[in-house]
KETI-642359 format. One record per atom (N, C-alpha, C): residue number from 0; residue in three letters; atom name; x, y, z negated. Coordinates in pm, 1 decimal. Each point is the difference from the previous one (the first is absolute). Layout:
residues N
    k    r   a         X         Y         Z
  NUM  ALA  CA         X         Y         Z
...
//
This chain:
residues 55
    k    r   a         X         Y         Z
    0  MET   N   -5096.8   -7156.2    -589.3
    0  MET  CA       2.8     -69.4     138.6
    0  MET   C      73.8    -131.2     -28.0
    1  ASP   N     -78.8     -88.6      58.2
    1  ASP  CA      83.7    -149.7      19.1
    1  ASP   C      78.5     -16.3     118.1
    2  LEU   N      73.3    -103.4     -40.0
    2  LEU  CA     114.2     -33.9     118.9
    2  LEU   C     -48.5     -16.4     136.4
    3  LYS   N    -120.3     -61.8      23.2
    3  LYS  CA     -53.9       3.0     150.9
    3  LYS   C     -56.1     139.8      34.1
    4  GLU   N     -46.4      78.8     -81.9
    4  GLU  CA     -29.8     143.0      48.2
    4  GLU   C     109.2      86.4      43.4
    5  LYS   N     125.3     -36.6     -84.3
    5  LYS  CA     117.4      82.7      42.1
    5  LYS   C      46.9     -39.0     135.1
    6  MET   N      21.5    -150.3      19.5
    6  MET  CA      34.1     -30.4     123.2
    6  MET   C     -81.2      25.9     127.2
    7  ARG   N    -135.0       9.5     -23.5
    7  ARG  CA     -96.4      30.0     104.6
    7  ARG   C     -12.2     151.3      37.4
    8  SER   N      42.3      78.5    -107.9
    8  SER  CA       3.7     137.4      14.9
    8  SER   C     136.9      71.7      48.3
    9  GLY   N     102.8    -126.9       4.2
    9  GLY  CA     123.3      66.2      38.2
    9  GLY   C      98.3      52.3    -102.6
   10  LYS   N     -40.3     -19.3    -125.9
   10  LYS  CA      85.2      52.5    -105.6
   10  LYS   C      98.2    -113.4     -26.1
   11  THR   N      94.0      48.1     -81.7
   11  THR  CA     123.4     -91.4     -23.0
   11  THR   C     -52.3    -112.1    -124.9
   12  TYR   N      35.0    -123.6      32.8
   12  TYR  CA     -35.6    -106.5     -80.0
   12  TYR   C     106.6    -100.2     -15.5
   13  TYR   N      -2.5    -103.3     -80.9
   13  TYR  CA     107.3     -81.5     -31.6
   13  TYR   C     -37.8    -124.7      79.0
   14  THR   N      55.7     -17.4      99.6
   14  THR  CA     -25.0    -118.8      85.2
   14  THR   C      21.9    -128.8     -47.6
   15  LEU   N      94.3     -28.6    -108.3
   15  LEU  CA       8.9    -128.5     -59.8
   15  LEU   C     -81.6     -33.0    -103.2
   16  GLU   N    -119.6      66.7     -14.6
   16  GLU  CA     -70.4     -15.6     -89.2
   16  GLU   C     -67.8    -152.2      -7.6
   17  THR   N     -33.1     -64.4     -94.1
   17  THR  CA     -28.0    -162.4     -25.1
   17  THR   C    -114.8     -19.6     112.8
   18  GLN   N    -114.0      92.3     -47.4
   18  GLN  CA     -96.7     -40.8     110.4
   18  GLN   C      -3.7      26.0     159.6
   19  LEU   N      85.3     103.0      26.6
   19  LEU  CA      29.7      13.5     128.6
   19  LEU   C      81.7    -112.5      61.2
   20  LEU   N      81.5     -56.3     -69.1
   20  LEU  CA      91.4    -108.1      47.3
   20  LEU   C     -97.3    -131.4      18.5
   21  LYS   N     -81.4     -35.9     -82.9
   21  LYS  CA     -99.4     -81.6      -2.2
   21  LYS   C     -92.4      -1.1     137.1
   22  GLU   N     -33.1     126.2      10.3
   22  GLU  CA    -102.4      12.7     118.6
   22  GLU   C      82.9       3.2     142.0
   23  ARG   N     107.0      26.0     -18.2
   23  ARG  CA     107.0      16.5     129.1
   23  ARG   C      41.1    -144.4      33.7
   24  GLU   N      11.4     -91.2     -92.6
   24  GLU  CA      26.3    -145.2      33.3
   24  GLU   C    -117.7     -58.9      27.6
   25  ALA   N    -104.0      11.7     -49.1
   25  ALA  CA    -141.5     -50.2      54.2
   25  ALA   C     -23.4      34.9     119.9
   26  SER   N      14.1     148.8      56.6
   26  SER  CA     -19.2      25.3     128.6
   26  SER   C     101.1     -66.7      88.1
   27  ARG   N     124.9     -14.5     -37.7
   27  ARG  CA      88.2     -77.9      94.8
   27  ARG   C     -47.8    -154.4      17.1
   28  LYS   N     -42.0     -42.7    -104.5
   28  LYS  CA     -41.9    -148.1       5.4
   28  LYS   C    -114.5     -12.5      89.0
   29  LEU   N    -100.2     103.8     -17.0
   29  LEU  CA    -110.0     -23.9     120.6
   29  LEU   C      44.3      48.5     114.1
   30  ALA   N      90.7      73.4      44.0
   30  ALA  CA      49.5      34.0     125.5
   30  ALA   C      58.1    -130.4      63.3
   31  ARG   N      79.6     -56.7     -73.0
   31  ARG  CA      62.2    -120.2      40.2
   31  ARG   C     -84.6     -99.0      38.8
   32  LEU   N    -107.9     -21.9     -79.2
   32  LEU  CA    -109.5    -116.5      11.1
   32  LEU   C     -64.4      50.9     153.4
   33  TYR   N     -57.6     147.2      -7.0
   33  TYR  CA     -39.0      29.2     125.8
   33  TYR   C      48.6     -30.8     151.1
   34  ASN   N     148.1      43.5     -27.7
   34  ASN  CA      65.1     -45.5      95.4
   34  ASN   C      23.5    -153.1      59.5
   35  LEU   N     -20.7     -74.9     -96.5
   35  LEU  CA      10.9    -170.7      19.9
   35  LEU   C    -132.9     -34.9      48.5
   36  THR   N    -126.2      84.2      15.8
   36  THR  CA    -100.8     -52.5      55.1
   36  THR   C     -15.5      28.0     158.3
   37  THR   N     -76.8     -75.6      59.1
   37  THR  CA     -13.3      48.0     146.6
   37  THR   C    -129.1      56.0      24.3
   38  ASP   N     -20.6      51.3     130.4
   38  ASP  CA    -117.1      65.5      32.7
   38  ASP   C    -129.3     -73.2       7.0
   39  VAL   N      18.0    -136.1     -10.4
   39  VAL  CA    -119.8     -70.4      -5.3
   39  VAL   C     -40.4     -13.1    -156.0
   40  ASP   N      70.2      21.3     -81.7
   40  ASP  CA     -30.0       4.9    -138.3
   40  ASP   C     -56.3     124.0     -39.0
   41  LYS   N     -90.1      24.7      68.2
   41  LYS  CA     -85.3     138.8     -68.6
   41  LYS   C     -37.8      11.1     -97.5
   42  GLU   N     -82.3     -92.9     -78.3
   42  GLU  CA     -37.0      -6.5    -130.3
   42  GLU   C     125.2      16.7     -92.6
   43  SER   N     104.2     -53.0       9.6
   43  SER  CA     109.6      16.8    -103.1
   43  SER   C      52.5     125.9      16.0
   44  ARG   N      10.5      41.6     125.3
   44  ARG  CA      74.3     130.9      44.3
   44  ARG   C     -88.0     135.1     -84.0
   45  ALA   N    -131.9     -19.3      17.9
   45  ALA  CA    -109.1      99.3     -37.2
   45  ALA   C      27.1      19.0    -154.1
   46  ASN   N      -5.7    -136.9     -73.5
   46  ASN  CA       8.1      13.4    -144.9
   46  ASN   C     164.3      41.2     -67.6
   47  ILE   N     100.0     -32.7      86.0
   47  ILE  CA     121.2      78.9     -46.7
   47  ILE   C      -3.6     143.8      17.5
   48  ARG   N     -56.4      43.1     132.0
   48  ARG  CA     -33.4     141.0      23.0
   48  ARG   C     -62.3      71.5    -117.3
   49  ASP   N    -100.1     -76.1     -27.9
   49  ASP  CA     -77.2      84.1    -106.9
   49  ASP   C      51.0      12.0    -119.8
   50  GLU   N      81.5    -119.5     -52.8
   50  GLU  CA      85.4       3.1    -112.9
   50  GLU   C     105.9     102.9     -26.3
   51  LEU   N      55.4       9.4     135.1
   51  LEU  CA     134.1      81.5      24.6
   51  LEU   C     -48.4     152.7     -16.0
   52  PHE   N    -108.0      33.8      62.8
   52  PHE  CA     -41.9     148.3      -2.4
   52  PHE   C    -124.7      37.3     -64.8
   53  LYS   N     -13.5     -74.5    -103.0
   53  LYS  CA    -127.5      21.0     -87.5
   53  LYS   C      57.9     151.4     -82.3
   54  ALA   N    -129.4      72.5     -22.5
   54  ALA  CA      21.4     123.6     -66.9
   54  ALA   C      63.9      -5.6    -130.5
//
């Protein structure tokens, strides 16, 4: 079982694993960018949302 499977299934996993740290920082950056946009910026918001919530 890989790290993401453990995380999604509620099993214990190492939260400071390198890949998770990178993904967490990228998500924070995207959230900050999204919050800097306005409701007029619909295309930018949609692109950021798509990236943030990609599967």
